[in-house]
C-alpha positions in Angstrom: 84.0 90.4 125.4 87.2 90.0 127.4 88.3 86.4 127.7 88.6 84.7 131.1 92.3 84.3 130.7 92.6 88.1 130.2 90.4 88.6 133.2 92.8 86.4 135.3 95.8 88.4 133.9 94.1 91.7 134.7 93.5 90.5 138.3 97.1 89.4 138.6 98.4 92.8 137.3 96.0 94.6 139.7 97.4 92.6 142.6 101.0 93.4 141.5 100.1 97.1 141.3 98.4 97.0 144.7 101.5 95.4 146.2 103.9 97.9 144.7 101.8 100.9 145.6 101.1 99.9 149.1 104.7 98.9 149.8 105.9 102.2 148.4 103.4 104.1 150.6 104.7 102.2 153.7 108.3 102.8 152.8 107.6 106.5 152.3 105.9 106.7 155.7 108.9 105.1 157.4 111.3 107.5 155.7 109.7 110.6 157.2 111.7 112.2 159.9 110.5 111.6 163.4 108.7 114.4 165.1 108.4 115.3 168.7 105.6 113.1 170.2 103.7 116.1 171.5 103.5 117.7 168.0 102.1 114.5 166.4 98.3 113.7 166.5 97.4 110.2 167.7 97.1 108.1 164.5 93.6 106.7 163.9 93.4 102.9 164.2 92.7 101.2 160.9 90.8 98.0 160.1 93.7 95.7 159.1 94.4 93.6 162.2 91.0 92.3 163.1 91.0 89.4 165.5 87.9 87.8 164.1 85.8 88.4 161.1 83.0 86.9 159.0 81.9 88.0 155.5 78.4 87.1 154.3 77.0 88.0 150.9 75.8 87.2 147.4 78.0 86.2 144.4 76.8 87.2 140.9 78.7 84.7 138.9 79.2 83.9 135.2 79.8 80.2 134.3 81.5 78.0 131.7 81.2 74.4 132.7 82.1 71.0 131.0 81.1 67.6 132.4 81.9 64.1 131.4 80.8 60.8 132.9 81.9 57.6 131.2 80.0 54.3 131.1 80.9 51.6 133.6 80.1 48.9 131.0 82.1 50.5 128.2 85.0 52.5 129.7 86.2 55.4 127.5 82.8 56.1 126.1 81.2 59.3 127.3 80.2 62.7 125.9 82.0 65.9 126.8 79.0 68.0 127.8 79.0 71.8 127.7 76.3 72.5 130.3 75.5 76.0 129.1 75.5 75.2 125.3 74.3 71.5 125.3 71.9 71.5 128.2 70.7 75.1 128.3 72.1 76.0 131.8 72.1 79.7 132.8 75.4 81.3 132.2 74.9 83.6 135.2 73.4 83.2 138.7 73.4 84.7 142.2 74.6 82.4 145.0 75.4 82.6 148.7 79.0 82.9 149.9 80.5 83.2 153.4 84.1 83.4 154.7 86.4 85.0 157.2 89.3 84.4 159.5 90.5 84.0 163.1 93.8 85.9 163.8 96.3 84.2 166.1 98.8 87.0 166.8 99.7 89.7 164.3 101.1 87.4 161.6 99.0 84.3 161.7 95.4 83.7 160.5 93.1 80.6 160.3 90.9 81.2 157.3 87.5 79.5 156.5 84.7 79.7 154.0 81.7 78.1 152.4 79.8 78.6 149.2 77.6 76.7 146.9 76.8 76.9 143.1 73.6 75.2 142.0 71.8 75.3 138.7 69.2 73.2 136.7 67.6 73.2 133.2 64.9 71.8 131.0 65.8 71.5 127.4 65.2 69.5 124.1 68.5 68.0 122.9 70.0 69.1 119.7 72.5 66.2 119.7 72.9 62.8 121.3 74.4 62.7 124.7 76.0 59.7 126.4 76.1 60.2 130.2 77.2 57.3 132.3 75.4 54.2 131.2 72.5 56.0 129.5 72.2 57.5 126.0 69.8 60.5 125.5 68.8 60.8 121.8 68.4 63.9 119.7 65.0 65.6 120.3 64.6 64.1 123.8 63.2 66.4 126.4 65.5 66.3 129.5 65.9 67.8 132.9 69.4 68.3 134.2 70.9 69.6 137.5 74.4 70.4 138.7 75.4 71.4 142.2 78.8 72.1 143.8 79.4 73.0 147.4 82.8 74.1 148.7 83.9 74.0 152.4 87.4 75.3 152.9 89.9 75.8 155.8 93.3 77.3 155.5 96.3 79.0 157.1 97.9 82.4 156.2 101.2 83.8 157.3 102.0 87.5 156.9 105.7 88.0 156.2 105.1 91.7 156.0 102.9 93.2 158.8 103.1 96.9 159.1 100.6 99.5 160.2 98.9 100.0 156.9 99.9 97.0 154.8 99.9 93.3 155.2 101.4 90.9 152.7 101.3 87.1 153.2 101.2 83.7 151.8 98.3 81.3 152.4 97.4 77.7 151.9 93.8 76.6 151.7 92.3 73.2 151.4 88.7 72.6 150.3 86.3 69.7 150.0 84.3 70.0 146.8 81.0 68.2 146.9 79.4 67.6 143.5 76.1 66.2 142.4 74.9 66.0 138.8 72.0 64.3 136.9 70.2 64.1 133.6 66.7 62.6 133.2 64.5 62.2 130.1 61.1 63.4 131.1 58.9 63.8 128.0 59.2 62.5 124.5 61.4 62.2 121.5 59.6 64.4 119.0 56.0 63.2 119.3 56.8 59.7 120.7 56.7 59.4 124.4 59.6 57.6 126.1 60.1 55.7 129.3 61.9 57.5 132.2 65.6 57.3 131.7 67.9 58.9 134.4 71.6 58.9 135.3 73.1 60.5 138.3 76.5 60.9 139.9 78.0 62.4 143.0 81.6 62.8 144.1 83.8 64.6 146.6 87.1 66.1 145.5 90.0 67.6 147.5 90.9 71.0 146.1 93.7 73.3 147.3 95.1 76.8 146.6 98.5 78.3 147.5 98.6 82.0 147.0 99.9 85.5 147.7 97.5 88.0 149.4 97.8 91.7 150.1 95.7 93.9 152.4 96.2 97.7 152.4 94.5 100.4 154.5 94.8 103.7 152.6 92.2 105.2 154.9 91.3 104.4 158.5 87.9 103.0 157.5 88.9 101.3 154.2 90.7 98.1 153.1 91.9 97.3 149.6 92.8 93.7 149.1 93.9 91.2 146.4 94.9 87.6 146.0 96.3 85.4 143.3 97.0 81.6 143.7 96.7 78.1 142.5 97.6 74.5 143.2 97.6 71.0 141.8 96.5 68.1 144.0 96.7 64.4 143.2 95.3 61.8 145.7 95.1 58.2 144.5 92.9 58.2 141.3 91.8 61.8 141.9 93.4 64.9 140.3 92.5 68.5 140.9 93.9 71.8 139.8 92.8 75.3 140.5 93.8 78.9 139.6 92.1 81.8 141.3 92.4 85.6 141.7 90.4 88.3 143.3 90.6 92.1 144.0 88.3 94.2 146.1 87.6 97.0 148.6 85.8 97.3 151.9 84.5 100.3 153.8 83.6 100.2 157.5 80.7 102.3 158.8 81.7 101.6 162.4 84.7 99.8 164.0 83.1 96.4 163.5 80.6 96.7 160.7 81.3 97.3 157.0 80.5 96.3 153.4 82.6 95.3 150.5 82.7 94.5 146.8 85.1 92.0 145.2 85.8 90.6 141.8 86.6 86.8 141.7 87.9 84.6 139.0 88.4 80.8 139.3 89.3 78.0 136.9 88.9 74.5 138.4 89.5 71.1 136.9 88.9 67.9 138.7 89.1 64.3 137.4 88.4 60.9 138.9 90.3 58.4 136.7 89.0 55.2 138.2 86.3 53.6 136.1 83.9 55.2 135.3 85.8 58.4 134.5 84.3 61.6 135.9 85.8 64.9 134.7 84.6 68.4 135.5 86.0 71.7 134.1 84.6 74.7 135.8 85.3 78.4 135.1 83.4 81.1 136.9 83.9 84.8 137.6 81.9 87.7 138.8 81.2 90.3 141.6 80.6 89.5 145.2 78.7 92.0 147.4 78.9 91.3 151.1 78.7 92.6 154.6 81.5 92.3 157.2 81.3 91.7 161.0 84.6 92.1 162.8 86.0 91.9 166.3 89.3 93.4 167.6 
């Protein structure tokens, strides 16, 4: 299986190839000798410079997640939990995702988006887990849940804005809302146990600064890509992210279309104030979505 680091590199190379190919196509078009206006057919308008758009669809994602919550009573003591291996969380899931932008002139865009990733499990522990102030012993039957929601808002500036290609730089800031919990619900072996539960919730600031490319090889088609990342430190909170995507859209009418996009994200957030909370999140997969656009 291809590692996630190779998947990120492949997305970066695909974006580089897209930038090079689309820029070459634009340069070639500009180098063509001008013809008499009457001999040239009126060019078909493409889909690049939409004034407003919203994308809504499903994200088929594959996860690799680690979580640690230290004890308030004994700082520095906490288990690094692999949610998929230690707690039996699904490694893949379909989730809702929405996004879009509002264009302010040809070169300026306000971007926005929302998506959530939520999973739960029921498992018998193979090893002892210390989560917060609670210790869950070997053979304990536990229920666990983990939910993250992202609401983001950003700005993008297109330093290249030609008829069939747009290349820009964008900064996005997100609020990451996280909830997680583990509860012992049954027994240890054949011995019943009292209810033991530990929960946590936190909000983290997450950002991404990146390069994006949009290319219209056909009047009804857009090929796009992005690669970015950012490190944010606010008080006792630290967050870093690396992300990449590449995809294509086809428009059945002027304002309605459908698209497919491959996404990869690696995210690490940490709250260093006692108790320590640390989350390392990697997910990748395909997004299938519909597009509504206005010009």
